[in-house]
C-alpha positions as CSV (number, residue, x, y, z in Angstrom):
1,M,-29.2,-52.8,51.6
2,A,-29.9,-51.4,55.6
3,T,-28.3,-50.1,57.9
4,A,-28.8,-51.1,61.8
5,P,-30.7,-48.0,63.9
6,A,-28.6,-46.3,65.7
7,P,-28.9,-47.4,69.5
8,G,-32.0,-45.3,71.5
9,R,-32.5,-43.8,68.6
10,P,-36.3,-43.4,68.4
11,I,-38.0,-44.9,65.4
12,A,-40.7,-42.5,64.0
13,R,-43.1,-45.1,62.3
14,E,-43.2,-47.1,66.0
15,L,-44.0,-43.9,67.9
16,A,-46.2,-42.5,64.8
17,A,-48.3,-46.2,65.6
18,A,-48.5,-45.7,68.9
19,L,-50.7,-42.6,68.6
20,D,-54.4,-42.9,69.5
21,P,-57.3,-41.7,66.9
22,R,-57.3,-38.4,68.7
23,A,-54.0,-37.4,68.8
24,R,-53.2,-38.6,65.3
25,T,-56.0,-36.9,64.0
26,L,-54.8,-33.5,65.4
27,A,-51.2,-34.4,64.2
28,F,-52.9,-34.4,61.0
29,V,-54.6,-30.9,61.0
30,T,-51.3,-29.7,61.7
31,L,-49.9,-30.4,58.7
32,T,-52.3,-29.3,56.6
33,I,-51.3,-26.0,58.4
34,A,-47.3,-26.2,56.5
35,F,-49.4,-27.6,53.3
36,V,-51.6,-24.7,53.2
37,M,-49.0,-22.1,53.6
38,E,-47.1,-23.7,51.1
39,L,-49.8,-23.5,48.6
40,V,-50.7,-20.2,49.0
41,D,-47.1,-18.5,49.0
42,G,-46.1,-20.1,45.6
43,T,-49.0,-18.2,43.9
44,I,-49.7,-15.0,46.3
45,V,-46.9,-13.0,44.9
46,N,-48.2,-12.7,41.5
47,I,-51.8,-10.6,42.6
48,A,-48.9,-8.5,44.4
49,I,-46.7,-7.8,41.3
50,P,-48.1,-4.3,39.7
51,S,-47.8,-3.1,43.7
52,I,-43.9,-4.3,44.7
53,R,-42.9,-3.1,41.2
54,A,-44.7,0.9,42.2
55,D,-43.5,0.7,45.3
56,L,-39.8,-1.2,45.1
57,G,-38.9,-0.2,41.2
58,A,-38.6,-3.3,40.4
59,S,-37.2,-4.6,37.1
60,P,-39.2,-7.1,34.9
61,T,-36.2,-9.3,35.4
62,A,-36.6,-8.7,39.5
63,V,-39.9,-9.6,38.8
64,Q,-39.3,-13.4,37.4
65,W,-37.3,-14.0,40.3
66,M,-40.3,-12.9,43.0
67,V,-42.0,-15.3,41.6
68,A,-39.9,-18.2,39.7
69,G,-37.1,-18.1,42.4
70,Y,-39.4,-19.9,44.9
71,A,-40.4,-22.3,43.0
72,V,-36.7,-23.2,41.8
73,A,-35.2,-23.6,45.5
74,F,-38.3,-25.3,46.2
75,A,-37.7,-27.7,43.7
76,M,-33.7,-27.9,43.7
77,L,-33.9,-28.9,47.3
78,L,-37.4,-31.3,47.9
79,V,-35.3,-34.6,48.1
80,T,-32.6,-33.2,50.2
81,G,-35.2,-32.0,53.0
82,G,-37.2,-35.2,52.6
83,R,-34.1,-37.2,53.3
84,L,-32.8,-35.1,56.3
85,G,-36.6,-35.9,57.3
86,D,-35.4,-39.7,57.4
87,M,-31.9,-39.2,59.1
88,I,-32.2,-36.4,62.0
89,G,-36.0,-36.9,62.3
90,Y,-39.4,-35.2,60.5
91,R,-40.8,-33.9,63.1
92,T,-37.6,-31.7,63.4
93,M,-37.3,-30.9,60.1
94,F,-40.8,-29.9,59.9
95,V,-40.3,-27.3,63.3
96,G,-36.9,-25.8,61.8
97,G,-38.6,-25.9,58.5
98,M,-42.2,-23.9,59.5
99,A,-39.5,-21.5,62.0
100,G,-37.9,-20.6,58.7
101,F,-40.3,-20.1,56.5
102,T,-41.6,-17.8,59.1
103,I,-38.4,-15.6,59.5
104,T,-38.0,-15.7,55.8
105,S,-41.5,-14.4,55.2
106,V,-40.7,-11.0,57.8
107,M,-37.8,-10.6,55.3
108,C,-39.7,-10.8,52.8
109,G,-42.1,-8.2,54.1
110,M,-39.9,-5.8,55.6
111,A,-37.7,-6.0,52.0
112,A,-36.4,-2.4,50.8
113,T,-34.8,-3.2,47.2
114,P,-36.0,-5.8,44.4
115,T,-32.8,-8.2,45.8
116,Q,-33.4,-8.0,48.7
117,L,-37.1,-9.3,48.0
118,V,-35.3,-11.7,45.1
119,L,-33.1,-12.9,47.8
120,A,-36.4,-13.6,50.7
121,R,-38.2,-15.5,48.4
122,L,-35.3,-18.0,47.3
123,L,-34.4,-18.4,51.0
124,Q,-38.7,-18.9,51.7
125,G,-38.7,-21.6,48.9
126,A,-35.8,-23.7,50.7
127,T,-36.8,-23.0,54.0
128,A,-40.2,-24.4,52.1
129,A,-38.4,-27.7,50.7
130,C,-37.1,-28.6,54.4
131,M,-40.8,-28.5,55.5
132,G,-42.6,-29.8,53.0
133,P,-41.6,-33.4,52.5
134,Q,-42.2,-33.7,56.0
135,V,-45.9,-33.3,55.5
136,M,-46.2,-36.4,53.3
137,A,-43.7,-38.2,55.3
138,L,-45.8,-38.3,58.2
139,V,-48.6,-39.2,56.7
140,Q,-47.0,-42.8,55.3
141,L,-46.3,-42.8,59.1
142,L,-49.9,-41.3,60.4
143,Y,-51.8,-43.8,58.2
144,P,-51.5,-47.3,56.1
145,P,-51.9,-47.3,52.1
146,Q,-55.6,-48.0,52.4
147,E,-56.8,-45.0,55.0
148,R,-54.1,-42.5,53.1
149,I,-57.0,-41.7,50.3
150,K,-59.3,-40.2,53.3
151,A,-56.4,-38.8,54.8
152,L,-55.1,-37.3,51.7
153,S,-59.1,-36.0,50.5
154,L,-58.6,-32.9,52.6
155,F,-55.6,-32.3,50.8
156,G,-57.3,-32.2,48.1
157,V,-60.2,-29.4,48.8
158,L,-57.5,-27.5,50.6
159,G,-55.5,-27.4,47.5
160,G,-58.5,-26.3,45.5
161,L,-59.5,-23.6,47.7
162,S,-55.9,-22.4,48.4
163,A,-55.2,-22.2,44.6
164,V,-58.3,-20.0,43.8
165,L,-58.3,-18.0,47.7
166,G,-54.8,-17.4,48.0
167,P,-54.8,-14.2,45.1
168,I,-58.5,-13.2,45.9
169,V,-57.1,-13.0,49.8
170,G,-53.7,-11.6,48.8
171,G,-55.4,-8.7,46.8
172,A,-58.2,-7.8,49.7
173,L,-55.0,-8.2,52.4
174,I,-53.3,-5.0,49.8
175,D,-56.5,-3.3,49.6
176,A,-57.1,-3.4,52.7
177,D,-53.3,-1.8,53.3
178,I,-53.5,-2.9,57.1
179,A,-51.0,-0.3,59.1
180,G,-49.9,1.3,55.5
181,L,-48.1,-2.3,54.8
182,G,-49.7,-2.5,51.3
183,W,-48.3,-5.7,49.6
184,R,-45.7,-6.4,52.5
185,S,-48.8,-7.9,54.2
186,I,-49.3,-10.8,52.3
187,F,-45.9,-11.9,53.8
188,L,-46.1,-11.0,57.2
189,I,-49.6,-12.8,57.5
190,N,-47.3,-16.0,58.1
191,V,-45.5,-15.1,60.7
192,P,-48.9,-15.2,63.3
193,I,-50.1,-18.4,61.5
194,G,-45.9,-19.7,61.5
195,V,-45.7,-19.6,64.7
196,A,-49.0,-21.4,65.8
197,G,-47.2,-24.1,63.3
198,I,-44.3,-24.3,65.4
199,V,-45.8,-25.4,68.7
200,A,-48.1,-27.3,67.6
201,G,-45.7,-29.2,65.4
202,R,-44.0,-29.6,68.6
203,A,-46.5,-30.4,70.9
204,L,-48.7,-33.0,68.4
205,L,-46.5,-34.9,66.2
206,P,-44.3,-37.5,66.5
207,R,-41.2,-38.2,66.9
208,G,-38.4,-39.9,65.5
209,A,-36.8,-40.4,62.4
210,S,-36.3,-43.5,60.0
211,P,-34.9,-46.4,61.9
212,D,-31.9,-46.4,59.3
213,A,-28.5,-44.7,60.8
214,I,-28.6,-42.4,57.8
215,R,-25.8,-40.3,57.2
216,I,-25.2,-36.9,54.7
217,D,-24.4,-37.7,51.3
218,W,-22.9,-34.5,50.8
219,I,-21.8,-35.5,47.0
220,G,-25.0,-37.3,46.0
221,N,-27.1,-33.7,47.4
222,A,-25.0,-31.4,45.1
223,V,-25.3,-33.7,41.9
224,L,-29.0,-33.6,42.8
225,I,-29.0,-29.8,42.7
226,L,-27.2,-29.2,39.9
227,L,-29.6,-31.3,37.9
228,M,-32.6,-29.9,39.2
229,F,-31.0,-26.5,38.4
230,S,-30.4,-27.7,35.4
231,L,-33.6,-29.5,34.7
232,I,-36.2,-26.0,36.4
233,L,-34.1,-23.0,35.4
234,P,-34.7,-23.9,31.0
235,M,-38.6,-24.7,32.1
236,V,-39.1,-21.1,34.3
237,E,-37.2,-18.8,32.0
238,G,-36.6,-20.2,29.1
239,R,-39.5,-19.0,27.0
240,E,-39.4,-15.6,29.1
241,L,-35.9,-14.8,27.7
242,G,-36.4,-16.2,24.4
243,W,-34.6,-19.5,24.9
244,P,-30.7,-18.4,24.4
245,W,-28.0,-20.8,24.2
246,W,-26.5,-21.3,27.9
247,I,-30.5,-22.4,28.0
248,F,-30.2,-25.4,25.6
249,A,-26.8,-26.2,27.2
250,L,-28.3,-26.5,30.6
251,L,-30.8,-29.2,29.4
252,A,-28.5,-30.9,27.7
253,L,-26.5,-30.8,30.7
254,A,-29.4,-32.4,32.6
255,L,-28.3,-36.3,30.8
256,P,-24.5,-36.2,32.0
257,L,-25.4,-35.3,35.6
258,A,-28.3,-37.8,35.3
259,A,-25.5,-40.8,35.0
260,L,-23.0,-39.6,37.6
261,L,-26.0,-39.4,40.1
262,H,-27.2,-42.7,39.2
263,G,-24.1,-43.9,39.6
264,H,-22.5,-42.1,42.8
265,L,-25.2,-43.7,44.3
266,K,-25.1,-47.4,43.6
267,R,-21.7,-47.1,44.7
268,R,-22.5,-45.3,48.0
269,M,-25.3,-48.0,48.6
270,A,-22.6,-50.5,48.4
271,R,-19.8,-49.1,50.3
272,A,-22.1,-46.5,52.7
273,G,-25.3,-48.5,52.9
274,S,-27.1,-45.1,52.6
275,A,-27.1,-42.5,50.1
276,L,-29.4,-39.7,49.3
277,L,-31.7,-42.1,47.5
278,D,-32.0,-45.7,47.7
279,P,-31.9,-47.1,44.1
280,A,-33.6,-49.9,45.0
281,M,-36.8,-47.6,45.3
282,F,-36.9,-47.6,42.2
283,R,-36.7,-50.9,41.1
284,E,-40.5,-50.9,42.9
285,R,-42.8,-51.0,40.2
286,S,-45.6,-49.0,41.4
287,F,-42.8,-46.5,42.6
288,A,-40.9,-46.1,39.2
289,N,-44.4,-45.8,37.3
290,G,-46.0,-43.2,39.7
291,L,-43.3,-40.8,39.3
292,L,-42.8,-41.5,35.4
293,T,-47.2,-41.0,35.7
294,S,-47.2,-38.3,38.0
295,T,-44.2,-35.9,35.9
296,V,-46.9,-36.7,32.8
297,F,-50.2,-35.6,34.4
298,A,-48.2,-32.4,36.1
299,T,-47.2,-31.4,33.1
300,A,-50.9,-31.9,31.6
301,G,-52.4,-29.7,34.9
302,G,-50.0,-27.2,34.7
303,G,-50.3,-26.5,31.0
304,L,-53.4,-26.2,31.1
305,L,-53.4,-23.9,34.1
306,I,-51.1,-21.0,32.2
307,V,-52.8,-21.4,29.4
308,L,-55.9,-21.0,31.1
309,T,-55.1,-17.7,32.7
310,L,-54.2,-16.3,29.0
311,L,-57.2,-17.6,27.8
312,L,-59.6,-16.2,30.5
313,Q,-58.0,-13.0,30.5
314,V,-56.8,-12.3,26.9
315,G,-59.3,-14.1,25.0
316,L,-62.5,-13.4,26.8
317,S,-61.4,-10.0,28.0
318,L,-62.4,-10.9,31.5
319,D,-60.7,-8.5,34.3
320,P,-58.5,-10.4,36.9
321,F,-61.7,-10.2,39.5
322,V,-64.1,-12.3,37.1
323,A,-61.3,-14.4,35.6
324,G,-60.6,-15.7,39.5
325,L,-64.1,-16.4,39.7
326,V,-64.0,-18.4,36.5
327,H,-62.0,-20.5,38.3
328,V,-63.9,-21.7,41.1
329,P,-65.7,-24.4,39.6
330,F,-62.6,-26.1,38.6
331,A,-61.3,-25.4,42.1
332,V,-64.6,-27.0,43.4
333,G,-64.5,-30.0,41.2
334,V,-60.4,-30.8,42.1
335,G,-62.0,-30.6,45.4
336,L,-64.6,-32.9,45.3
337,G,-62.8,-35.3,43.0
338,V,-59.8,-35.9,45.4
339,G,-62.1,-35.9,48.6
340,L,-65.2,-37.9,47.4
341,L,-64.6,-39.6,43.9
342,G,-61.3,-40.7,43.9
343,R,-61.6,-42.2,47.9
344,R,-64.6,-43.8,47.1
345,V,-64.3,-45.1,43.6
346,L,-60.7,-46.5,44.5
347,P,-61.6,-49.4,46.3
348,R,-64.3,-50.4,43.7
349,L,-62.0,-49.6,40.3
350,G,-58.7,-49.6,41.8
351,R,-56.0,-48.9,39.2
352,S,-59.3,-48.0,36.6
353,V,-59.7,-44.6,38.8
354,L,-56.6,-43.2,37.5
355,A,-58.2,-43.5,34.0
356,A,-61.3,-42.8,34.7
357,G,-59.8,-39.4,36.1
358,A,-57.6,-38.8,33.3
359,T,-60.8,-39.2,30.8
360,A,-63.1,-37.5,32.8
361,M,-60.2,-34.0,33.2
362,A,-59.6,-34.9,29.1
363,V,-63.4,-34.6,28.4
364,G,-63.4,-31.3,30.2
365,V,-60.6,-29.8,27.9
366,L,-62.5,-31.0,25.0
367,G,-65.8,-28.9,26.4
368,L,-64.1,-26.0,27.2
369,W,-62.4,-25.9,24.1
370,W,-65.7,-25.8,22.3
371,A,-66.9,-23.8,24.9
372,V,-64.7,-20.7,23.9
373,A,-64.7,-21.8,20.2
374,N,-68.7,-21.6,19.7
375,D,-69.1,-18.2,22.1
376,A,-71.4,-20.6,24.5
377,G,-70.6,-18.3,27.5
378,L,-69.3,-18.3,31.0
379,V,-71.8,-21.0,32.4
380,A,-70.7,-23.5,29.7
381,I,-67.4,-22.6,30.2
382,G,-67.7,-23.1,34.3
383,I,-69.4,-26.5,33.6
384,A,-66.7,-27.6,31.3
385,L,-64.1,-26.7,33.9
386,L,-66.4,-28.0,36.5
387,V,-65.6,-31.7,34.4
388,A,-62.2,-30.9,33.8
389,G,-61.5,-30.5,37.8
390,L,-63.4,-34.0,38.9
391,G,-61.3,-34.6,36.5
392,M,-58.0,-33.6,38.0
393,G,-59.2,-34.1,41.7
394,T,-60.5,-38.2,40.6
395,C,-57.0,-39.2,39.1
396,A,-54.7,-36.6,41.9
397,G,-56.2,-37.7,44.5
398,P,-55.3,-41.4,44.8
399,L,-52.1,-41.4,42.6
400,S,-49.4,-39.9,45.1
401,P,-50.5,-42.8,48.0
402,I,-51.0,-45.5,44.9
403,A,-47.3,-44.4,44.2
404,L,-45.7,-44.6,47.1
405,S,-48.0,-47.5,48.9
406,R,-45.0,-50.4,48.4
407,V,-42.3,-48.1,49.3
408,D,-40.5,-49.0,53.0
409,T,-41.3,-46.3,54.6
410,R,-37.6,-46.2,56.3
411,H,-37.5,-43.9,53.4
412,A,-40.4,-42.2,53.7
413,G,-39.0,-38.9,54.0
414,A,-36.6,-39.4,50.6
415,A,-39.6,-41.4,48.7
416,G,-42.4,-38.4,49.4
417,A,-39.6,-36.0,48.2
418,A,-39.0,-37.8,44.8
419,L,-42.7,-37.6,43.9
420,G,-43.1,-33.4,44.9
421,T,-40.2,-33.1,42.9
422,V,-40.9,-34.7,39.5
423,Q,-44.4,-32.9,39.9
424,Q,-42.9,-29.5,40.2
425,L,-40.8,-30.8,37.2
426,G,-43.9,-31.9,35.3
427,S,-45.4,-28.9,36.0
428,A,-42.5,-26.6,34.6
429,I,-42.8,-28.7,32.0
430,G,-46.3,-27.7,30.8
431,A,-45.9,-24.3,31.5
432,A,-42.9,-23.9,29.4
433,S,-44.0,-26.6,26.5
434,I,-47.7,-26.3,26.4
435,G,-47.3,-22.4,26.9
436,A,-44.7,-22.1,24.2
437,L,-47.1,-23.7,21.8
438,F,-49.8,-21.7,23.1
439,F,-47.7,-18.0,22.4
440,A,-46.6,-19.3,19.0
441,T,-49.9,-20.1,18.0
442,A,-51.7,-17.2,19.7
443,H,-49.1,-14.7,18.0
444,G,-47.9,-13.1,21.7
445,A,-51.7,-13.5,23.0
446,T,-51.8,-10.3,23.0
447,E,-55.4,-10.4,21.1
448,A,-58.7,-12.0,21.9
449,T,-59.2,-13.5,18.6
450,P,-56.1,-15.7,18.2
451,T,-55.5,-16.4,21.9
452,R,-59.2,-18.1,21.4
453,A,-57.9,-19.6,18.0
454,A,-54.6,-20.6,20.1
455,F,-56.3,-23.0,22.6
456,G,-57.0,-26.0,20.4
457,P,-53.7,-26.6,19.6
458,A,-52.9,-26.6,23.5
459,A,-56.0,-28.8,24.4
460,L,-54.9,-31.3,22.1
461,S,-52.1,-31.2,23.1
462,I,-53.0,-31.8,26.4
463,C,-55.2,-34.8,25.9
464,L,-52.7,-36.6,24.4
465,L,-50.8,-36.0,27.9
466,L,-53.8,-37.6,29.1
467,C,-53.8,-40.4,26.8
468,I,-50.2,-41.0,28.0
469,V,-51.6,-41.1,31.6
470,I,-54.2,-43.3,31.0
471,V,-51.6,-46.1,29.7
472,L,-49.5,-45.8,32.1
473,S,-52.0,-46.5,34.8
474,R,-52.6,-49.9,33.1
475,R,-48.7,-50.8,34.6
476,F,-49.9,-50.5,37.9
477,P,-50.5,-53.4,39.8
478,V,-54.3,-54.9,40.0
479,R,-53.7,-55.6,43.8
480,L,-52.6,-52.0,44.5
481,F,-51.6,-52.1,48.2
482,D,-50.2,-55.4,49.0
483,G,-46.5,-55.0,49.8
484,P,-44.9,-53.0,53.5
485,T,-47.3,-50.6,54.9
486,A,-46.8,-47.7,57.5
487,R,-47.8,-50.5,60.3
488,D,-45.0,-52.7,58.9
């Protein structure tokens, strides 16, 4: 049940609906700042690892946590950050998260030891979890479901560009060695961007929160964090640590934690009228199926990205810069798929656009397998990656707005964060499972010939997951955007 809004409490969806088109556009542009920062900082550190190890003397374990710590903290706290947005205000959480992200970026840039950098990266991921969910929540409030495809298309283009430009820009900053900062500049560059985001957020984003008088669910938060930890940490660290027994013990703990969380949420909703997550959200078919479909799709995408990097650099013996350039057709395809194809064909094909995108992605992956197996050259590989990217973007672009289309906007923050969490979880599962299969069949992926041969089983696994996405896409309603909208 919904609780009554507090007297005088500003309602975000009402204030968002009152914005004129120019103000709405400026608010949307402000949100893209956070989106790009969040994406870039998740990957930009990879290019700096050799420099960081040389400067700080970091151990392999410390290096792992410099990379994985951000993702683990982000995934564990994403739903909590989204629910806090529902409770205390989306703009408040956005600006606070942006301020925290800026401060922790300075901490990363000023770190004097590996331990300090690892801790700073964990805090950076936590502040990103405060900032990130507000982006999707505010997009839901700024635009009705039918218009979100167009609004989110820019995110698709920026996402594809960020994935490619992040390492390139990071490498350029390190090579430039501005003021002798070296690798530290990849974090300190966030300071002026973060300050601009804080100012713009306060000036341009609508105030207000959910109409419900939501209270903090401390027990729900604690159980959810433990659940995410038991799932994400084994996926991120298991392969690197050789799958010790305690990794499987953590995974086994996930099921009783999930049951405990579900029971707690039902009891709290019955008793207090609000909880970290309202179980009623998951009874909405589009949302529940969207979470499942997003998990499977992210698993396929996460698996493809990890094996592609190894295939290009080990299997084809390309240096990192050339391997990065080979990714460009894939990124361009993703951007075009989200920005053009997915948005334009969705009104015509409806839910079938998801099946069309997954099919095209599978064709591209199989084409890549053929090109590698037959030594067809970089042009053929680029064409296959372009097709795979077009398919990925065509499916990924509509998937989030379809999943969220019938969710009551009073739960905008929690629903968007839940979707982001399963996407993070799926990516981790894909990297761990398909990565493990790839490493096993490639005999450690240290030599070119077995690494090229190992791409076949990995490609078939990815295509199997995409077939599951096609089946799940048929479970969405034929009429996608019936139900509550951001203007209700």
